Wavefront OBJ file of the C-alpha trace (Angstrom):
o trace
v 0.000 0.000 0.000
v 1.366 3.422 -1.003
v 1.309 5.546 2.146
v 2.761 9.033 1.788
v 3.517 11.863 4.224
v 0.282 13.639 5.187
v -1.906 10.520 4.863
v -4.147 9.727 7.821
v -3.248 6.284 9.202
v -3.893 3.861 12.037
v -0.817 2.047 13.342
v -1.732 -1.271 14.979
v 0.943 -2.871 17.173
v 1.466 -6.546 17.922
v 0.117 -6.049 21.458
v -3.073 -4.620 19.861
v -2.245 -1.084 20.982
v -2.958 1.410 18.188
v -2.145 4.994 17.227
v -4.114 7.308 14.940
v -2.377 10.183 13.219
v -0.746 11.622 10.125
v 2.023 9.604 8.528
v 5.350 11.499 8.466
v 8.098 9.021 7.630
v 9.262 5.434 7.874
v 12.894 5.042 8.822
v 15.021 1.917 9.175
v 13.867 1.176 12.731
v 10.989 3.576 13.343
v 7.732 4.768 11.838
v 6.915 8.387 12.705
v 3.396 9.827 12.815
v 1.898 13.088 14.053
v -0.682 12.128 16.630
v -4.060 13.819 17.036
v -2.548 15.768 19.961
v -0.112 17.452 17.563
v 3.041 15.721 18.807
v 5.266 13.453 16.739
v 5.436 9.814 17.869
v 8.072 7.280 16.879
v 6.967 3.648 16.890
v 9.470 0.795 16.592
v 8.893 -1.093 13.348
v 9.556 -4.390 15.143
v 6.441 -3.807 17.285
v 4.102 -2.915 14.397
v 1.617 -5.479 13.092
v -0.122 -3.319 10.485
v -0.400 0.250 9.202
v -3.872 1.014 7.820
v -4.517 3.909 5.446
v -7.591 5.817 6.668
v -7.561 8.820 4.340
v -5.260 10.190 1.667
v -3.686 13.540 2.394
v -4.013 16.432 -0.015
v -1.506 18.925 -1.353
v -1.724 22.371 0.155
v -0.932 25.542 -1.695
v -0.433 28.933 -0.119
v -2.315 31.385 -2.291
v -3.082 35.025 -1.632
v -4.858 37.059 -4.281
v -3.656 40.398 -2.911
v -0.436 41.541 -4.544
v 2.136 43.161 -2.296
v 2.330 46.837 -3.251
v 5.091 48.906 -1.591
v 3.841 51.773 0.576
v 5.544 55.167 0.447
v 7.232 56.167 3.687
v 7.858 52.651 4.976
v 11.341 51.146 5.124
v 12.271 48.167 2.966
v 13.182 45.050 4.939
v 14.627 41.984 3.255
v 13.744 38.656 4.858
v 16.240 35.927 3.988
v 15.318 32.332 4.751
v 17.540 29.335 5.378
v 14.665 26.907 5.884
v 10.903 26.591 5.929
v 9.752 26.549 9.556
v 8.980 30.221 10.048
v 7.346 30.611 6.624
v 5.378 27.364 6.539
v 1.670 26.760 6.727
v -0.140 23.621 7.807
v -3.421 22.068 6.712
v -4.566 20.681 10.026
v -6.917 18.178 8.355
v -4.341 16.593 6.086
v -1.120 17.469 7.851
v 0.384 18.744 4.613
v 3.014 21.433 5.149
v 4.210 23.904 2.545
v 6.671 26.752 2.779
v 6.635 29.837 0.598
v 9.131 32.667 0.504
v 7.706 35.246 -1.878
v 6.475 38.554 -0.338
v 2.787 38.024 -1.128
v 2.608 34.652 0.601
v 4.670 35.796 3.567
v 2.341 38.750 4.080
v -0.622 36.425 3.712
v 0.659 34.520 6.742
v 1.826 37.618 8.648
v -0.412 40.498 7.412
v 0.789 42.821 10.186
v 4.042 43.181 8.236
v 2.172 45.487 5.820
v 1.931 48.159 8.506
v 5.605 47.898 9.437
v 7.630 47.780 6.232
v 7.794 47.005 2.550
v 8.939 43.412 2.363
v 11.298 41.596 0.044
v 11.677 37.903 0.775
v 13.664 35.023 -0.670
v 15.160 31.650 0.152
v 18.976 31.526 0.313
v 18.919 27.740 0.559
v 17.677 24.917 2.756
v 20.247 24.802 5.538
v 19.449 22.440 8.384
v 20.624 24.033 11.600
v 22.538 20.962 12.764
v 24.284 20.627 9.394
v 25.657 24.175 9.240
v 29.202 24.642 7.991
v 31.391 27.728 7.573
v 30.486 27.843 3.881
v 26.860 28.492 4.874
v 27.892 31.595 6.813
v 29.695 32.853 3.719
v 26.551 32.323 1.625
v 24.520 34.262 4.192
v 27.018 37.134 4.276
v 27.023 37.438 0.483
v 23.204 37.378 0.359
v 23.029 40.088 3.015
v 25.522 42.192 1.073
v 23.365 41.885 -2.040
v 20.273 43.062 -0.186
v 22.079 46.038 1.373
v 23.400 47.070 -2.048
v 19.835 46.868 -3.402
v 18.771 49.405 -0.773
v 17.350 47.311 2.073
v 17.192 49.288 5.310
v 17.318 46.155 7.413
v 17.714 42.388 7.107
v 15.899 39.578 8.891
v 17.570 36.174 8.591
v 15.515 33.157 9.637
v 17.229 29.983 10.825
v 16.711 26.852 12.880
v 17.486 27.523 16.523
v 19.948 24.754 17.421
v 23.013 26.528 16.007
v 21.561 30.023 15.735
v 24.110 31.350 18.242
v 27.012 30.191 16.062
v 25.472 31.974 13.065
v 24.966 35.183 15.039
v 28.620 35.171 16.091
v 29.880 34.329 12.596
v 27.900 37.123 10.940
v 28.955 39.557 13.675
v 32.582 39.041 12.686
v 31.990 38.821 8.941
v 29.777 41.904 8.620
v 32.145 44.458 10.111
v 30.745 48.036 10.061
v 27.566 46.991 8.220
v 25.402 50.135 7.928
v 22.029 48.486 8.638
v 20.597 46.091 11.246
v 20.694 42.327 10.713
v 18.256 40.468 12.979
v 18.516 36.686 13.249
v 15.162 35.117 14.055
v 14.107 31.559 14.807
v 11.138 29.701 16.221
v 11.216 27.270 19.145
v 7.741 25.937 18.343
v 6.869 24.748 14.864
v 4.189 26.566 12.917
v 1.714 23.681 13.279
v 1.336 24.385 17.017
v -0.862 27.036 18.559
v 1.982 28.116 20.821
v 4.294 28.903 17.889
v 6.565 31.887 18.506
v 7.377 32.398 14.810
v 5.024 35.306 14.085
v 5.835 37.290 17.226
v 9.596 36.944 16.780
v 9.361 37.995 13.132
v 7.097 40.982 13.767
v 9.151 42.222 16.714
v 12.307 42.042 14.601
v 10.642 44.121 11.881
v 9.413 46.694 14.423
v 12.902 47.001 15.884
v 14.453 47.585 12.468
v 11.889 50.255 11.682
v 11.967 52.128 14.985
v 15.595 51.949 16.173
v 18.894 53.432 15.004
v 20.752 50.161 15.669
v 23.105 48.672 13.079
v 24.994 45.384 13.262
v 24.001 41.825 14.080
v 21.577 40.831 16.842
v 19.194 38.015 17.780
v 15.441 38.561 18.220
v 13.605 35.927 20.271
v 11.038 35.747 23.071
v 12.195 37.547 26.218
v 9.838 35.545 28.450
v 7.791 32.382 27.990
v 4.708 34.608 27.644
v 3.782 36.604 24.541
v 4.588 39.981 26.096
v 7.898 40.973 24.545
v 10.928 39.992 22.514
v 14.518 40.696 23.487
v 17.079 42.019 21.031
v 20.272 40.266 22.125
v 23.919 40.844 21.149
v 25.149 38.608 18.339
v 28.269 37.346 20.126
v 26.770 36.945 23.603
v 23.572 34.992 22.992
v 23.109 31.297 23.693
v 20.308 28.747 23.606
v 19.932 27.621 27.233
v 16.846 25.409 27.016
v 15.754 22.739 24.556
v 12.147 23.838 24.078
v 11.147 26.977 26.028
v 10.251 29.946 23.893
v 12.572 32.137 25.989
v 15.430 29.661 25.545
v 17.797 32.317 24.201
v 19.495 34.522 26.766
v 22.362 36.985 26.776
v 25.336 35.511 28.685
v 27.711 37.845 30.552
v 25.806 40.727 28.993
v 22.349 42.249 28.788
v 19.880 42.648 25.912
v 20.325 45.588 23.578
v 16.613 46.351 23.533
v 13.112 45.123 24.310
v 10.182 45.148 21.893
v 6.745 45.130 23.521
v 4.597 42.961 21.278
v 1.285 44.456 22.411
v 2.205 48.145 22.184
v 5.013 47.688 19.600
v 7.150 50.053 21.683
v 10.925 49.661 21.290
v 12.907 50.263 24.477
v 16.679 50.556 24.130
v 18.358 48.989 27.164
v 22.026 49.770 26.525
v 24.155 52.161 24.516
v 27.484 51.893 22.785
v 26.150 50.051 19.751
v 26.904 50.638 16.071
v 24.331 52.964 14.489
v 22.689 53.085 11.077
v 24.637 55.020 8.458
v 24.036 54.250 4.788
v 27.132 56.276 3.857
v 29.478 54.073 5.870
v 31.876 51.982 3.802
v 31.906 48.279 4.532
v 32.717 44.983 2.923
v 32.089 41.490 4.321
v 35.089 39.438 5.390
v 33.622 35.973 4.998
v 36.679 33.699 5.080
v 36.925 31.087 7.853
v 39.704 28.639 8.767
v 38.409 25.073 8.559
v 40.918 23.382 10.891
v 39.519 24.689 14.182
v 37.707 22.711 16.887
v 36.287 22.727 20.426
v 37.327 20.217 23.108
v 35.280 19.909 26.295
v 37.240 19.079 29.438
v 35.881 16.227 31.560
v 37.126 13.780 34.152
v 39.311 10.811 33.190
v 40.891 12.482 30.169
v 43.947 11.119 28.364
v 46.694 12.728 26.293
v 45.369 11.068 23.129
v 42.318 13.308 23.280
v 44.527 16.391 23.009
v 46.897 14.847 20.468
v 43.922 14.098 18.208
v 44.049 17.752 17.150
v 47.588 17.606 15.834
v 47.527 19.399 12.492
v 44.739 21.771 13.512
v 45.399 25.508 13.368
v 43.188 26.350 16.334
v 41.609 24.679 19.355
v 39.171 26.080 21.898
v 39.270 24.231 25.202
v 36.043 24.385 27.171
v 37.711 24.127 30.550
v 36.435 23.722 34.081
v 35.865 26.584 36.511
v 38.177 29.538 35.971
v 39.789 27.891 32.963
v 41.445 24.629 33.932
v 42.374 21.250 32.446
v 43.667 18.003 34.026
v 47.445 18.586 33.923
v 48.491 18.045 37.576
v 50.634 14.985 38.278
v 49.810 13.505 41.693
v 50.029 10.095 43.352
v 46.965 8.836 41.485
v 47.290 10.922 38.291
v 50.818 10.487 36.906
v 49.280 10.300 33.421
v 48.152 13.926 33.672
v 51.693 15.113 33.088
v 51.312 13.590 29.623
v 48.156 15.699 29.152
v 50.242 18.796 29.818
v 52.899 17.655 27.362
v 50.264 16.975 24.711
v 48.835 20.508 25.052
v 52.322 22.000 24.815
v 52.987 19.925 21.701
v 49.894 21.435 20.101
v 51.005 24.965 20.937
v 54.552 24.307 19.744
v 53.205 22.956 16.445
v 51.604 26.334 15.744
v 48.078 25.515 16.903
v 46.493 28.478 18.708
v 44.923 27.115 21.911
v 42.288 29.211 23.699
v 40.766 28.498 27.114
v 37.101 29.182 27.866
v 34.890 27.991 30.721
v 32.066 25.488 30.598
v 30.455 27.495 33.391
v 29.395 29.935 30.605
v 28.713 32.760 33.064
v 31.749 34.555 34.460
v 35.279 35.013 33.182
v 38.284 32.747 32.820
v 40.818 33.820 35.452
v 43.918 31.762 34.852
v 46.171 33.617 37.299
v 44.273 32.523 40.407
v 45.423 28.888 40.690
v 48.651 27.180 39.678
v 46.812 25.065 37.089
v 45.804 28.149 35.146
v 49.262 29.681 35.462
v 50.886 26.461 34.253
v 48.570 26.345 31.235
v 49.480 29.923 30.356
v 53.184 29.114 30.671
v 52.873 26.461 27.956
v 51.044 28.884 25.683
v 47.305 28.550 26.359
v 45.525 31.889 25.835
v 42.765 32.935 28.286
v 39.454 33.425 26.460
v 38.200 36.126 28.848
v 34.393 35.796 29.194
v 33.715 34.576 25.656
v 31.212 31.810 25.118
v 33.009 28.669 23.879
v 31.046 28.811 20.611
v 31.904 32.473 20.091
v 35.582 31.834 20.814
v 35.477 29.003 18.249
v 33.971 31.272 15.590
v 36.285 34.181 16.422
v 39.376 31.965 16.276
v 38.376 30.513 12.881
v 37.654 34.017 11.551
v 40.900 35.534 12.852
v 43.037 32.712 11.460
v 41.543 33.330 8.015
v 41.446 37.134 8.039
v 44.061 38.376 10.542
v 46.610 35.536 10.735
v 49.516 37.748 11.844
v 47.678 39.160 14.863
v 45.555 36.233 16.038
v 46.991 35.916 19.554
v 46.736 39.659 20.230
v 43.232 40.111 18.786
v 41.840 37.083 20.615
v 42.005 39.020 23.885
v 40.624 42.235 22.406
v 36.940 43.001 22.111
v 36.109 43.324 18.412
v 32.323 42.777 18.170
v 31.064 42.816 21.753
v 32.286 39.253 22.358
v 34.293 40.307 25.428
v 32.659 42.222 28.255
v 35.391 44.096 30.140
v 33.135 44.621 33.146
v 30.556 41.935 33.875
v 27.781 43.398 36.039
v 26.032 41.689 38.940
v 22.855 41.567 36.839
v 24.573 39.703 33.990
v 23.510 36.339 35.365
v 20.388 34.216 35.647
v 17.503 35.758 37.552
v 17.582 35.210 41.314
v 14.482 33.080 42.167
v 14.233 34.874 45.525
v 13.771 38.180 43.741
v 16.647 39.769 45.662
l 1 2 3 4 5 6 7 8 9 10 11 12 13 14 15 16 17 18 19 20 21 22 23 24 25 26 27 28 29 30 31 32 33 34 35 36 37 38 39 40 41 42 43 44 45 46 47 48 49 50 51 52 53 54 55 56 57 58 59 60 61 62 63 64 65 66 67 68 69 70 71 72 73 74 75 76 77 78 79 80 81 82 83 84 85 86 87 88 89 90 91 92 93 94 95 96 97 98 99 100 101 102 103 104 105 106 107 108 109 110 111 112 113 114 115 116 117 118 119 120 121 122 123 124 125 126 127 128 129 130 131 132 133 134 135 136 137 138 139 140 141 142 143 144 145 146 147 148 149 150 151 152 153 154 155 156 157 158 159 160 161 162 163 164 165 166 167 168 169 170 171 172 173 174 175 176 177 178 179 180 181 182 183 184 185 186 187 188 189 190 191 192 193 194 195 196 197 198 199 200 201 202 203 204 205 206 207 208 209 210 211 212 213 214 215 216 217 218 219 220 221 222 223 224 225 226 227 228 229 230 231 232 233 234 235 236 237 238 239 240 241 242 243 244 245 246 247 248 249 250 251 252 253 254 255 256 257 258 259 260 261 262 263 264 265 266 267 268 269 270 271 272 273 274 275 276 277 278 279 280 281 282 283 284 285 286 287 288 289 290 291 292 293 294 295 296 297 298 299 300 301 302 303 304 305 306 307 308 309 310 311 312 313 314 315 316 317 318 319 320 321 322 323 324 325 326 327 328 329 330 331 332 333 334 335 336 337 338 339 340 341 342 343 344 345 346 347 348 349 350 351 352 353 354 355 356 357 358 359 360 361 362 363 364 365 366 367 368 369 370 371 372 373 374 375 376 377 378 379 380 381 382 383 384 385 386 387 388 389 390 391 392 393 394 395 396 397 398 399 400 401 402 403 404 405 406 407 408 409 410 411 412 413 414 415 416 417 418 419 420 421 422 423 424 425 426 427 428 429 430 431 432 433 434 435
């Protein structure tokens, strides 16, 4: 029987348990359906007795008769897509999903955009968030450059959320001195759920571009789990801290740039010192990245082989413990740790630039406090200040490709807001006590 995605099916298991839903896919070990509750369910093929076709699904087309006509006096915003989640529409009867990226269809799904800006919209390419590579960042940078040269007064880039923070950091370094705002927007909840955050994040990003003088790269996502406001967060300081909450993205060792009230559409700037819009400013993207760079997370029971694996790499970010440590102390029970130290020194001596960050995320590496940190510095490990490990990884790859002669000096200098010279007491998670 020919069962295709979107067909309504009944899955009957060998224990006579059954599941009704919309067929999504059959993999090697699992059959996936969307249940009537809206959640995806994976059922082991070895437990399935029969899959019955209840109703064939139908193709869904997004169609809006109203043509998008630019309005005088409104800014032009280009929306660049790297996937279909935020611009997809679902037929809840059949489960068919279609994504469209032309302005008319986008406005049909988000008509409020008409009152905010004139919209251009296109797909750069289908880029799964987990499959991102440096070449994707280069494609994004070139597409953004094209839109700016065409006269766009702001850019919204949509992307899957899992590696959105990496993209924000990469574009922050690549798009030096860009004269317009670039807002990276994602959605934690897919568009086939009533709690989707796609529309609010998109609309708040557009409002911010229209009403602020900000230029540069930032992230626009829910500030809270409610639908009250979105936070505009710095491109190099934002991280996904929860798997599914709508307010999963938070600024780390920093504060949001601005807040956009979704109900009133008021934009409230929360900090100064940012790059401002200036169409006359000269700029050109620097989109080269060094491929041979990696991140290594420190954990207990490590061996020298784990460090020596990176022989031949040009850069390594160590996600160390606490203030910036690694297991290099030779004691009665850890004589092998001296070999760890030797392996790190071998990397440094080979020309690999080794940077230390902290897996604590919040706070700063302080490698002068304990002897472990001082010993690591003596063999050439560079403190990563308060940079997020992912940001340090992106910065190192970018510097090696664009500023190879000054990598070690520039790593410890703040170039795009990636280093906060003075972390405030409020630059941490909220105190549950309210104090």
